[in-house]
PDB file of N, CA, C and O in Angstrom:
ATOM      1  N   ALA A   1      15.293   1.649   1.755  1.00  0.00           N
ATOM      2  CA  ALA A   1      14.741   2.752   0.985  1.00  0.00           C
ATOM      3  C   ALA A   1      15.693   3.944   0.936  1.00  0.00           C
ATOM      4  O   ALA A   1      15.570   4.788   0.050  1.00  0.00           O
ATOM      5  N   ILE A   2      16.638   4.029   1.868  1.00  0.00           N
ATOM      6  CA  ILE A   2      17.511   5.203   1.877  1.00  0.00           C
ATOM      7  C   ILE A   2      18.860   4.960   1.210  1.00  0.00           C
ATOM      8  O   ILE A   2      19.672   5.880   1.107  1.00  0.00           O
ATOM      9  N   ARG A   3      19.109   3.720   0.751  1.00  0.00           N
ATOM     10  CA  ARG A   3      20.367   3.456   0.036  1.00  0.00           C
ATOM     11  C   ARG A   3      20.481   4.378  -1.172  1.00  0.00           C
ATOM     12  O   ARG A   3      19.475   4.830  -1.720  1.00  0.00           O
ATOM     13  N   ALA A   4      21.683   4.642  -1.569  1.00  0.00           N
ATOM     14  CA  ALA A   4      21.919   5.538  -2.706  1.00  0.00           C
ATOM     15  C   ALA A   4      21.283   5.014  -3.994  1.00  0.00           C
ATOM     16  O   ALA A   4      20.876   5.807  -4.843  1.00  0.00           O
ATOM     17  N   ASP A   5      21.190   3.690  -4.151  1.00  0.00           N
ATOM     18  CA  ASP A   5      20.621   3.123  -5.376  1.00  0.00           C
ATOM     19  C   ASP A   5      19.140   2.762  -5.238  1.00  0.00           C
ATOM     20  O   ASP A   5      18.595   2.048  -6.080  1.00  0.00           O
ATOM     21  N   SER A   6      18.505   3.239  -4.204  1.00  0.00           N
ATOM     22  CA  SER A   6      17.089   2.927  -3.968  1.00  0.00           C
ATOM     23  C   SER A   6      16.197   3.557  -5.031  1.00  0.00           C
ATOM     24  O   SER A   6      16.407   4.709  -5.412  1.00  0.00           O
ATOM     25  N   PRO A   7      15.200   2.812  -5.515  1.00  0.00           N
ATOM     26  CA  PRO A   7      14.279   3.391  -6.510  1.00  0.00           C
ATOM     27  C   PRO A   7      13.357   4.461  -5.918  1.00  0.00           C
ATOM     28  O   PRO A   7      12.645   5.141  -6.657  1.00  0.00           O
ATOM     29  N   PHE A   8      13.365   4.613  -4.609  1.00  0.00           N
ATOM     30  CA  PHE A   8      12.505   5.598  -3.955  1.00  0.00           C
ATOM     31  C   PHE A   8      13.191   6.954  -3.811  1.00  0.00           C
ATOM     32  O   PHE A   8      12.558   7.924  -3.393  1.00  0.00           O
ATOM     33  N   ARG A   9      14.462   7.030  -4.148  1.00  0.00           N
ATOM     34  CA  ARG A   9      15.218   8.281  -4.019  1.00  0.00           C
ATOM     35  C   ARG A   9      15.218   9.062  -5.315  1.00  0.00           C
ATOM     36  O   ARG A   9      15.373   8.494  -6.396  1.00  0.00           O
ATOM     37  N   ASP A  10      15.044  10.366  -5.201  1.00  0.00           N
ATOM     38  CA  ASP A  10      15.133  11.276  -6.345  1.00  0.00           C
ATOM     39  C   ASP A  10      16.476  11.997  -6.380  1.00  0.00           C
ATOM     40  O   ASP A  10      16.789  12.678  -7.356  1.00  0.00           O
ATOM     41  N   GLY A  11      17.248  11.854  -5.351  1.00  0.00           N
ATOM     42  CA  GLY A  11      18.527  12.546  -5.236  1.00  0.00           C
ATOM     43  C   GLY A  11      19.006  12.427  -3.806  1.00  0.00           C
ATOM     44  O   GLY A  11      18.544  11.563  -3.061  1.00  0.00           O
ATOM     45  N   PRO A  12      19.922  13.283  -3.420  1.00  0.00           N
ATOM     46  CA  PRO A  12      20.445  13.213  -2.061  1.00  0.00           C
ATOM     47  C   PRO A  12      19.385  13.604  -1.022  1.00  0.00           C
ATOM     48  O   PRO A  12      18.497  14.416  -1.284  1.00  0.00           O
ATOM     49  N   ILE A  13      19.509  13.010   0.138  1.00  0.00           N
ATOM     50  CA  ILE A  13      18.616  13.362   1.247  1.00  0.00           C
ATOM     51  C   ILE A  13      19.301  14.491   2.005  1.00  0.00           C
ATOM     52  O   ILE A  13      20.288  14.275   2.708  1.00  0.00           O
ATOM     53  N   GLN A  14      18.765  15.693   1.853  1.00  0.00           N
ATOM     54  CA  GLN A  14      19.391  16.857   2.464  1.00  0.00           C
ATOM     55  C   GLN A  14      18.539  17.469   3.568  1.00  0.00           C
ATOM     56  O   GLN A  14      19.055  18.144   4.458  1.00  0.00           O
ATOM     57  N   THR A  15      17.238  17.231   3.505  1.00  0.00           N
ATOM     58  CA  THR A  15      16.357  17.848   4.491  1.00  0.00           C
ATOM     59  C   THR A  15      15.402  16.796   5.049  1.00  0.00           C
ATOM     60  O   THR A  15      15.280  15.694   4.515  1.00  0.00           O
ATOM     61  N   LEU A  16      14.745  17.159   6.111  1.00  0.00           N
ATOM     62  CA  LEU A  16      13.733  16.288   6.685  1.00  0.00           C
ATOM     63  C   LEU A  16      12.605  16.058   5.680  1.00  0.00           C
ATOM     64  O   LEU A  16      12.048  14.962   5.621  1.00  0.00           O
ATOM     65  N   ALA A  17      12.267  17.061   4.900  1.00  0.00           N
ATOM     66  CA  ALA A  17      11.229  16.925   3.870  1.00  0.00           C
ATOM     67  C   ALA A  17      11.631  15.880   2.829  1.00  0.00           C
ATOM     68  O   ALA A  17      10.782  15.122   2.359  1.00  0.00           O
ATOM     69  N   ASP A  18      12.915  15.829   2.463  1.00  0.00           N
ATOM     70  CA  ASP A  18      13.392  14.812   1.521  1.00  0.00           C
ATOM     71  C   ASP A  18      13.179  13.417   2.103  1.00  0.00           C
ATOM     72  O   ASP A  18      12.725  12.511   1.404  1.00  0.00           O
ATOM     73  N   LEU A  19      13.502  13.247   3.367  1.00  0.00           N
ATOM     74  CA  LEU A  19      13.337  11.961   4.028  1.00  0.00           C
ATOM     75  C   LEU A  19      11.860  11.596   4.159  1.00  0.00           C
ATOM     76  O   LEU A  19      11.491  10.436   3.977  1.00  0.00           O
ATOM     77  N   GLU A  20      11.023  12.568   4.469  1.00  0.00           N
ATOM     78  CA  GLU A  20       9.586  12.314   4.570  1.00  0.00           C
ATOM     79  C   GLU A  20       8.998  11.901   3.219  1.00  0.00           C
ATOM     80  O   GLU A  20       8.155  11.005   3.161  1.00  0.00           O
ATOM     81  N   GLU A  21       9.428  12.539   2.148  1.00  0.00           N
ATOM     82  CA  GLU A  21       8.955  12.192   0.805  1.00  0.00           C
ATOM     83  C   GLU A  21       9.389  10.785   0.426  1.00  0.00           C
ATOM     84  O   GLU A  21       8.604  10.014  -0.125  1.00  0.00           O
ATOM     85  N   LEU A  22      10.619  10.460   0.716  1.00  0.00           N
ATOM     86  CA  LEU A  22      11.125   9.119   0.439  1.00  0.00           C
ATOM     87  C   LEU A  22      10.334   8.079   1.233  1.00  0.00           C
ATOM     88  O   LEU A  22       9.938   7.049   0.686  1.00  0.00           O
ATOM     89  N   THR A  23      10.107   8.340   2.496  1.00  0.00           N
ATOM     90  CA  THR A  23       9.352   7.416   3.345  1.00  0.00           C
ATOM     91  C   THR A  23       7.926   7.258   2.846  1.00  0.00           C
ATOM     92  O   THR A  23       7.397   6.147   2.817  1.00  0.00           O
ATOM     93  N   SER A  24       7.310   8.342   2.462  1.00  0.00           N
ATOM     94  CA  SER A  24       5.944   8.289   1.936  1.00  0.00           C
ATOM     95  C   SER A  24       5.876   7.454   0.658  1.00  0.00           C
ATOM     96  O   SER A  24       4.941   6.675   0.472  1.00  0.00           O
ATOM     97  N   SER A  25       6.854   7.615  -0.211  1.00  0.00           N
ATOM     98  CA  SER A  25       6.903   6.823  -1.446  1.00  0.00           C
ATOM     99  C   SER A  25       7.034   5.340  -1.136  1.00  0.00           C
ATOM    100  O   SER A  25       6.373   4.509  -1.759  1.00  0.00           O
ATOM    101  N   TRP A  26       7.890   5.006  -0.170  1.00  0.00           N
ATOM    102  CA  TRP A  26       8.089   3.611   0.199  1.00  0.00           C
ATOM    103  C   TRP A  26       6.814   3.025   0.795  1.00  0.00           C
ATOM    104  O   TRP A  26       6.430   1.914   0.431  1.00  0.00           O
ATOM    105  N   VAL A  27       6.152   3.736   1.695  1.00  0.00           N
ATOM    106  CA  VAL A  27       4.923   3.253   2.322  1.00  0.00           C
ATOM    107  C   VAL A  27       3.833   3.047   1.265  1.00  0.00           C
ATOM    108  O   VAL A  27       3.107   2.053   1.313  1.00  0.00           O
ATOM    109  N   ASP A  28       3.715   3.966   0.325  1.00  0.00           N
ATOM    110  CA  ASP A  28       2.735   3.810  -0.749  1.00  0.00           C
ATOM    111  C   ASP A  28       3.016   2.541  -1.546  1.00  0.00           C
ATOM    112  O   ASP A  28       2.100   1.763  -1.814  1.00  0.00           O
ATOM    113  N   TRP A  29       4.270   2.326  -1.925  1.00  0.00           N
ATOM    114  CA  TRP A  29       4.639   1.107  -2.653  1.00  0.00           C
ATOM    115  C   TRP A  29       4.330  -0.133  -1.811  1.00  0.00           C
ATOM    116  O   TRP A  29       3.754  -1.099  -2.312  1.00  0.00           O
ATOM    117  N   TYR A  30       4.712  -0.104  -0.538  1.00  0.00           N
ATOM    118  CA  TYR A  30       4.549  -1.266   0.344  1.00  0.00           C
ATOM    119  C   TYR A  30       3.079  -1.658   0.491  1.00  0.00           C
ATOM    120  O   TYR A  30       2.758  -2.845   0.523  1.00  0.00           O
ATOM    121  N   ASN A  31       2.199  -0.688   0.579  1.00  0.00           N
ATOM    122  CA  ASN A  31       0.773  -0.967   0.774  1.00  0.00           C
ATOM    123  C   ASN A  31       0.008  -1.187  -0.522  1.00  0.00           C
ATOM    124  O   ASN A  31      -0.974  -1.930  -0.533  1.00  0.00           O
ATOM    125  N   ASN A  32       0.429  -0.564  -1.608  1.00  0.00           N
ATOM    126  CA  ASN A  32      -0.391  -0.556  -2.821  1.00  0.00           C
ATOM    127  C   ASN A  32       0.204  -1.250  -4.036  1.00  0.00           C
ATOM    128  O   ASN A  32      -0.532  -1.553  -4.975  1.00  0.00           O
ATOM    129  N   ALA A  33       1.488  -1.512  -4.057  1.00  0.00           N
ATOM    130  CA  ALA A  33       2.083  -2.053  -5.280  1.00  0.00           C
ATOM    131  C   ALA A  33       2.853  -3.358  -5.086  1.00  0.00           C
ATOM    132  O   ALA A  33       2.893  -4.181  -6.001  1.00  0.00           O
ATOM    133  N   ARG A  34       3.462  -3.567  -3.926  1.00  0.00           N
ATOM    134  CA  ARG A  34       4.290  -4.772  -3.791  1.00  0.00           C
ATOM    135  C   ARG A  34       3.416  -6.006  -3.879  1.00  0.00           C
ATOM    136  O   ARG A  34       2.256  -5.994  -3.467  1.00  0.00           O
ATOM    137  N   LEU A  35       3.973  -7.050  -4.410  1.00  0.00           N
ATOM    138  CA  LEU A  35       3.254  -8.302  -4.560  1.00  0.00           C
ATOM    139  C   LEU A  35       3.585  -9.185  -3.356  1.00  0.00           C
ATOM    140  O   LEU A  35       4.739  -9.560  -3.151  1.00  0.00           O
ATOM    141  N   MET A  36       2.578  -9.506  -2.576  1.00  0.00           N
ATOM    142  CA  MET A  36       2.774 -10.263  -1.349  1.00  0.00           C
ATOM    143  C   MET A  36       2.523 -11.746  -1.607  1.00  0.00           C
ATOM    144  O   MET A  36       1.421 -12.146  -1.985  1.00  0.00           O
ATOM    145  N   HIS A  37       3.545 -12.541  -1.400  1.00  0.00           N
ATOM    146  CA  HIS A  37       3.498 -13.971  -1.694  1.00  0.00           C
ATOM    147  C   HIS A  37       2.400 -14.696  -0.925  1.00  0.00           C
ATOM    148  O   HIS A  37       1.691 -15.520  -1.504  1.00  0.00           O
ATOM    149  N   ARG A  38       2.246 -14.415   0.340  1.00  0.00           N
ATOM    150  CA  ARG A  38       1.300 -15.151   1.194  1.00  0.00           C
ATOM    151  C   ARG A  38      -0.162 -14.960   0.811  1.00  0.00           C
ATOM    152  O   ARG A  38      -1.019 -15.738   1.231  1.00  0.00           O
ATOM    153  N   ILE A  39      -0.449 -13.950   0.031  1.00  0.00           N
ATOM    154  CA  ILE A  39      -1.847 -13.708  -0.351  1.00  0.00           C
ATOM    155  C   ILE A  39      -2.055 -13.830  -1.854  1.00  0.00           C
ATOM    156  O   ILE A  39      -2.988 -13.247  -2.407  1.00  0.00           O
ATOM    157  N   GLY A  40      -1.196 -14.580  -2.505  1.00  0.00           N
ATOM    158  CA  GLY A  40      -1.396 -14.860  -3.921  1.00  0.00           C
ATOM    159  C   GLY A  40      -0.751 -13.897  -4.888  1.00  0.00           C
ATOM    160  O   GLY A  40      -1.247 -13.694  -5.996  1.00  0.00           O
ATOM    161  N   LEU A  41       0.354 -13.302  -4.476  1.00  0.00           N
ATOM    162  CA  LEU A  41       1.089 -12.362  -5.327  1.00  0.00           C
ATOM    163  C   LEU A  41       0.228 -11.201  -5.809  1.00  0.00           C
ATOM    164  O   LEU A  41       0.248 -10.837  -6.985  1.00  0.00           O
ATOM    165  N   ILE A  42      -0.524 -10.631  -4.882  1.00  0.00           N
ATOM    166  CA  ILE A  42      -1.288  -9.417  -5.154  1.00  0.00           C
ATOM    167  C   ILE A  42      -0.923  -8.380  -4.096  1.00  0.00           C
ATOM    168  O   ILE A  42      -0.454  -8.738  -3.015  1.00  0.00           O
ATOM    169  N   PRO A  43      -1.131  -7.111  -4.394  1.00  0.00           N
ATOM    170  CA  PRO A  43      -0.818  -6.064  -3.412  1.00  0.00           C
ATOM    171  C   PRO A  43      -1.745  -6.149  -2.196  1.00  0.00           C
ATOM    172  O   PRO A  43      -2.910  -6.520  -2.338  1.00  0.00           O
ATOM    173  N   PRO A  44      -1.245  -5.811  -1.010  1.00  0.00           N
ATOM    174  CA  PRO A  44      -2.070  -5.848   0.193  1.00  0.00           C
ATOM    175  C   PRO A  44      -3.346  -5.011   0.088  1.00  0.00           C
ATOM    176  O   PRO A  44      -4.395  -5.433   0.575  1.00  0.00           O
ATOM    177  N   ALA A  45      -3.279  -3.843  -0.534  1.00  0.00           N
ATOM    178  CA  ALA A  45      -4.474  -2.994  -0.650  1.00  0.00           C
ATOM    179  C   ALA A  45      -5.554  -3.691  -1.473  1.00  0.00           C
ATOM    180  O   ALA A  45      -6.739  -3.580  -1.159  1.00  0.00           O
ATOM    181  N   ARG A  46      -5.159  -4.399  -2.511  1.00  0.00           N
ATOM    182  CA  ARG A  46      -6.123  -5.131  -3.333  1.00  0.00           C
ATOM    183  C   ARG A  46      -6.742  -6.279  -2.537  1.00  0.00           C
ATOM    184  O   ARG A  46      -7.947  -6.513  -2.626  1.00  0.00           O
ATOM    185  N   ALA A  47      -5.933  -6.989  -1.766  1.00  0.00           N
ATOM    186  CA  ALA A  47      -6.442  -8.086  -0.944  1.00  0.00           C
ATOM    187  C   ALA A  47      -7.429  -7.560   0.102  1.00  0.00           C
ATOM    188  O   ALA A  47      -8.461  -8.182   0.354  1.00  0.00           O
ATOM    189  N   GLU A  48      -7.112  -6.426   0.702  1.00  0.00           N
ATOM    190  CA  GLU A  48      -8.008  -5.838   1.690  1.00  0.00           C
ATOM    191  C   GLU A  48      -9.332  -5.419   1.052  1.00  0.00           C
ATOM    192  O   GLU A  48     -10.398  -5.670   1.615  1.00  0.00           O
ATOM    193  N   ALA A  49      -9.270  -4.791  -0.101  1.00  0.00           N
ATOM    194  CA  ALA A  49     -10.496  -4.376  -0.789  1.00  0.00           C
ATOM    195  C   ALA A  49     -11.350  -5.581  -1.139  1.00  0.00           C
ATOM    196  O   ALA A  49     -12.570  -5.544  -0.982  1.00  0.00           O
ATOM    197  N   GLU A  50     -10.723  -6.646  -1.609  1.00  0.00           N
ATOM    198  CA  GLU A  50     -11.451  -7.864  -1.953  1.00  0.00           C
ATOM    199  C   GLU A  50     -12.083  -8.487  -0.709  1.00  0.00           C
ATOM    200  O   GLU A  50     -13.218  -8.963  -0.757  1.00  0.00           O
ATOM    201  N   HIS A  51     -11.357  -8.482   0.389  1.00  0.00           N
ATOM    202  CA  HIS A  51     -11.892  -9.014   1.644  1.00  0.00           C
ATOM    203  C   HIS A  51     -13.172  -8.276   2.045  1.00  0.00           C
ATOM    204  O   HIS A  51     -14.183  -8.905   2.358  1.00  0.00           O
ATOM    205  N   TYR A  52     -13.125  -6.946   2.035  1.00  0.00           N
ATOM    206  CA  TYR A  52     -14.296  -6.180   2.444  1.00  0.00           C
ATOM    207  C   TYR A  52     -15.440  -6.283   1.444  1.00  0.00           C
ATOM    208  O   TYR A  52     -16.608  -6.215   1.827  1.00  0.00           O
ATOM    209  N   ARG A  53     -15.108  -6.450   0.151  1.00  0.00           N
ATOM    210  CA  ARG A  53     -16.154  -6.662  -0.847  1.00  0.00           C
ATOM    211  C   ARG A  53     -16.867  -7.984  -0.584  1.00  0.00           C
ATOM    212  O   ARG A  53     -18.096  -8.043  -0.620  1.00  0.00           O
ATOM    213  N   GLN A  54     -16.115  -9.034  -0.324  1.00  0.00           N
ATOM    214  CA  GLN A  54     -16.720 -10.340  -0.031  1.00  0.00           C
ATOM    215  C   GLN A  54     -17.538 -10.285   1.252  1.00  0.00           C
ATOM    216  O   GLN A  54     -18.628 -10.852   1.325  1.00  0.00           O
ATOM    217  N   GLU A  55     -17.010  -9.601   2.263  1.00  0.00           N
ATOM    218  CA  GLU A  55     -17.739  -9.477   3.528  1.00  0.00           C
ATOM    219  C   GLU A  55     -19.057  -8.734   3.310  1.00  0.00           C
ATOM    220  O   GLU A  55     -20.089  -9.136   3.847  1.00  0.00           O
ATOM    221  N   ARG A  56     -19.030  -7.668   2.537  1.00  0.00           N
ATOM    222  CA  ARG A  56     -20.234  -6.895   2.244  1.00  0.00           C
ATOM    223  C   ARG A  56     -21.249  -7.741   1.471  1.00  0.00           C
ATOM    224  O   ARG A  56     -22.447  -7.689   1.751  1.00  0.00           O
ATOM    225  N   ASP A  57     -20.766  -8.523   0.495  1.00  0.00           N
ATOM    226  CA  ASP A  57     -21.659  -9.346  -0.306  1.00  0.00           C
ATOM    227  C   ASP A  57     -22.302 -10.453   0.519  1.00  0.00           C
ATOM    228  O   ASP A  57     -23.443 -10.832   0.255  1.00  0.00           O
ATOM    229  N   HIS A  58     -21.593 -10.976   1.507  1.00  0.00           N
ATOM    230  CA  HIS A  58     -22.120 -12.068   2.333  1.00  0.00           C
ATOM    231  C   HIS A  58     -22.960 -11.574   3.514  1.00  0.00           C
ATOM    232  O   HIS A  58     -23.760 -12.323   4.074  1.00  0.00           O
ATOM    233  N   ASN A  59     -22.769 -10.321   3.878  1.00  0.00           N
ATOM    234  CA  ASN A  59     -23.488  -9.759   5.014  1.00  0.00           C
ATOM    235  C   ASN A  59     -24.102  -8.416   4.648  1.00  0.00           C
ATOM    236  O   ASN A  59     -23.699  -7.388   5.193  1.00  0.00           O
ATOM    237  N   PRO A  60     -25.068  -8.403   3.738  1.00  0.00           N
ATOM    238  CA  PRO A  60     -25.644  -7.117   3.325  1.00  0.00           C
ATOM    239  C   PRO A  60     -26.404  -6.458   4.490  1.00  0.00           C
ATOM    240  O   PRO A  60     -26.949  -7.134   5.363  1.00  0.00           O
ATOM    241  N   VAL A  61     -26.418  -5.176   4.471  1.00  0.00           N
ATOM    242  CA  VAL A  61     -27.131  -4.405   5.470  1.00  0.00           C
ATOM    243  C   VAL A  61     -28.631  -4.538   5.191  1.00  0.00           C
ATOM    244  O   VAL A  61     -29.069  -4.433   4.046  1.00  0.00           O
ATOM    245  N   ALA A  62     -29.399  -4.769   6.235  1.00  0.00           N
ATOM    246  CA  ALA A  62     -30.848  -4.893   6.066  1.00  0.00           C
ATOM    247  C   ALA A  62     -31.432  -3.585   5.530  1.00  0.00           C
ATOM    248  O   ALA A  62     -31.064  -2.504   5.992  1.00  0.00           O
ATOM    249  N   THR A  63     -32.305  -3.679   4.594  1.00  0.00           N
ATOM    250  CA  THR A  63     -32.935  -2.481   4.039  1.00  0.00           C
ATOM    251  C   THR A  63     -34.141  -2.077   4.880  1.00  0.00           C
ATOM    252  O   THR A  63     -34.850  -2.923   5.425  1.00  0.00           O
ATOM    253  N   LEU A  64     -34.354  -0.793   4.972  1.00  0.00           N
ATOM    254  CA  LEU A  64     -35.490  -0.268   5.735  1.00  0.00           C
ATOM    255  C   LEU A  64     -36.728  -0.238   4.854  1.00  0.00           C
ATOM    256  O   LEU A  64     -36.649   0.089   3.670  1.00  0.00           O
ATOM    257  N   LYS A  65     -37.855  -0.575   5.430  1.00  0.00           N
ATOM    258  CA  LYS A  65     -39.117  -0.536   4.683  1.00  0.00           C
ATOM    259  C   LYS A  65     -40.008   0.543   5.201  1.00  0.00           C
ATOM    260  O   LYS A  65     -41.115   0.726   4.695  1.00  0.00           O
TER     261      LYS A  65
END
C-alpha cells in the first residue's frame, strides 16, 4: 500500500496523518471491496452480512406475548 504506484496513495507520505489515511483506505478496501476467492469472489463484509442474515433467519428471537 505504500509503494509509489499504489492506488491507495494520493501523493507523497510526508506526515503520520498521510500514513494513517493511506492505511485507513487500504483497510476499507481489504474489508469491503476486495474479492475473496475462498468465499466465492465476494467481499468479506458482504459474506459476513450474509452469514448473520442467515443465522438470524434460522434462529429468530422468541417474541414476547
